[in-house]
C-alpha positions in Angstrom: 0.0 0.0 0.0 1.5 3.3 -1.0 1.8 6.0 1.6 2.2 9.8 1.2 3.7 10.1 -2.3 6.1 7.2 -1.9 6.2 4.3 -4.3 4.9 0.8 -3.7 6.7 -2.2 -5.1 4.8 -5.3 -6.1 6.3 -8.6 -7.2 5.3 -12.2 -8.0 3.0 -12.4 -5.0 0.9 -9.6 -6.5 0.4 -11.5 -9.7 3.2 -10.1 -11.7 5.7 -12.4 -13.5 8.5 -13.8 -11.4 11.4 -11.5 -10.8 9.7 -8.4 -12.2 8.6 -5.4 -10.2 6.1 -2.7 -10.9 6.3 0.8 -9.6 3.1 2.7 -8.6 3.1 6.3 -7.5 0.3 8.1 -5.7 0.2 11.4 -7.7 -2.5 13.0 -5.5 0.1 13.5 -2.7 3.0 14.8 -4.8 4.1 18.5 -4.7 2.5 20.7 -7.4 4.8 22.6 -9.8 3.8 26.2 -10.2 4.9 28.7 -12.8 4.9 32.5 -12.1 5.2 34.6 -15.2 6.8 38.0 -14.7 5.9 41.0 -16.9 7.3 44.3 -15.6 8.0 46.5 -12.7 6.6 49.9 -13.3 7.6 53.4 -12.0 11.1 52.2 -11.0 12.7 55.4 -12.3 15.6 56.5 -10.1 14.1 54.8 -7.0 16.3 51.8 -7.7 20.0 52.1 -8.1 21.6 51.1 -11.4 22.5 47.5 -11.8 21.3 44.0 -12.7 18.1 42.7 -11.0 16.6 39.2 -10.5 13.2 38.1 -9.0 13.0 35.2 -6.6 9.8 33.5 -5.4 9.7 31.5 -2.2 6.9 29.7 -0.3 6.5 30.7 3.3 4.4 28.9 6.0 2.8 32.3 6.8 3.5 35.9 6.1 6.4 36.8 8.3 7.1 33.1 9.0 9.7 30.7 7.8 10.4 29.6 4.2 9.4 26.1 3.4 11.9 23.7 1.8 11.6 20.4 0.0 14.3 18.4 1.9 13.5 15.0 0.6 13.5 16.2 -3.0 16.7 18.2 -2.5 15.0 21.4 -3.7 14.7 24.9 -2.1 13.8 27.0 -5.1 12.8 26.1 -8.6 12.5 22.5 -9.9 16.2 21.6 -9.7 17.3 19.0 -12.2 14.2 19.5 -14.4 15.9 22.7 -15.7 13.3 25.1 -14.3 14.7 28.1 -12.4 13.6 29.4 -9.1 14.8 32.9 -10.1 14.5 35.0 -13.2 17.4 35.9 -15.5 19.2 39.2 -14.7 17.6 42.3 -16.1 19.5 45.6 -16.4 18.2 48.9 -15.0 20.1 52.1 -15.5 18.7 54.0 -12.5 17.8 57.2 -14.4 14.6 59.1 -13.8 13.4 58.5 -17.4 14.0 54.7 -17.2 10.5 54.1 -15.9 10.2 50.3 -16.2 12.1 47.2 -15.5 10.8 44.7 -18.1 11.1 41.0 -17.5 9.6 40.1 -20.9 7.4 37.2 -19.8 10.2 35.4 -17.9 9.0 32.6 -15.7 9.9 31.6 -12.1 9.1 28.1 -11.0 8.4 26.7 -7.6 6.8 23.7 -5.8 3.6 23.9 -3.7 2.3 21.2 -1.4 -0.4 18.8 -2.8 -4.0 20.1 -2.7 -5.1 18.5 0.6 -1.9 19.8 2.4 -2.2 23.4 1.1 -3.0 25.7 4.0 -4.7 29.1 3.8 -1.8 30.7 5.6 0.8 29.7 3.0 2.1 32.8 1.1 4.4 33.3 -1.9 6.9 36.0 -1.2 8.5 37.6 -4.3 11.8 39.3 -3.7 13.6 41.7 -6.0 17.4 41.3 -5.7 20.1 43.8 -6.8 23.0 41.6 -7.9 26.4 42.4 -6.7 28.8 44.2 -9.0 32.4 45.5 -9.1 31.8 48.1 -6.4 29.7 46.0 -4.1 30.1 42.2 -4.5 27.1 41.3 -2.3 23.6 40.6 -3.6 20.9 42.4 -1.6 17.1 42.5 -1.5 15.8 45.9 -2.5 12.0 45.1 -2.6 9.5 42.4 -1.9 5.8 41.6 -2.2 3.5 38.7 -1.2 0.5 36.9 -2.5 -1.5 34.0 -1.0 -0.7 30.5 -2.3 -4.3 29.4 -1.9 -7.5 31.1 -3.0 -10.9 31.1 -1.2 -11.6 27.5 -2.5 -8.3 26.2 -1.1 -6.9 25.7 -4.6 -3.6 27.1 -5.9 -4.1 30.8 -6.7 -4.2 31.6 -10.4 -4.8 34.6 -12.6 -3.2 38.0 -13.2 -1.9 40.0 -10.2 -0.6 43.5 -9.8 1.4 43.5 -6.7 2.8 46.5 -4.8 6.5 46.3 -4.1 7.7 47.3 -0.6 11.2 48.6 -0.2 13.9 46.7 1.7 14.2 43.2 2.9 11.2 41.0 3.8 9.7 42.2 7.1 9.6 39.2 9.5 7.5 41.1 12.0 4.4 41.2 9.7 1.7 39.1 11.2 
């Protein structure tokens, strides 16, 4: 009997030919891959310093809580060996007042969410905007963040188009 996303092996006792084994996976309890498509960041102007920026999406147990990791799968962001990234490709911003937008041109960020029956209403997806380190300052830093619920009112994965406000600085852990 399979249990919680694990595989069950059956052999000759289960009616399969001698020496052969059959693999059965319970897909209803496997993590769900989710794609977040990025469009643009508007009104950046000179509010952001010049440099290269990336967007990272992370699942948190609650807003202001701790990030969730997929330890057994060896994944923390993205879908690892499947070739799907947990962060966007770098986008250049010049930091001038007439450079009003930071366009991501439909790039996608991928992540895993728990299976449907394990999805809690408190789970939130935190989206962070990182300024990548350069020659002057080699350290990457968070310059803005936003959040959206992972589940909708029907306890299904949130879907649709969202316009999110971006708050300055690092993620505020005191938000409750």
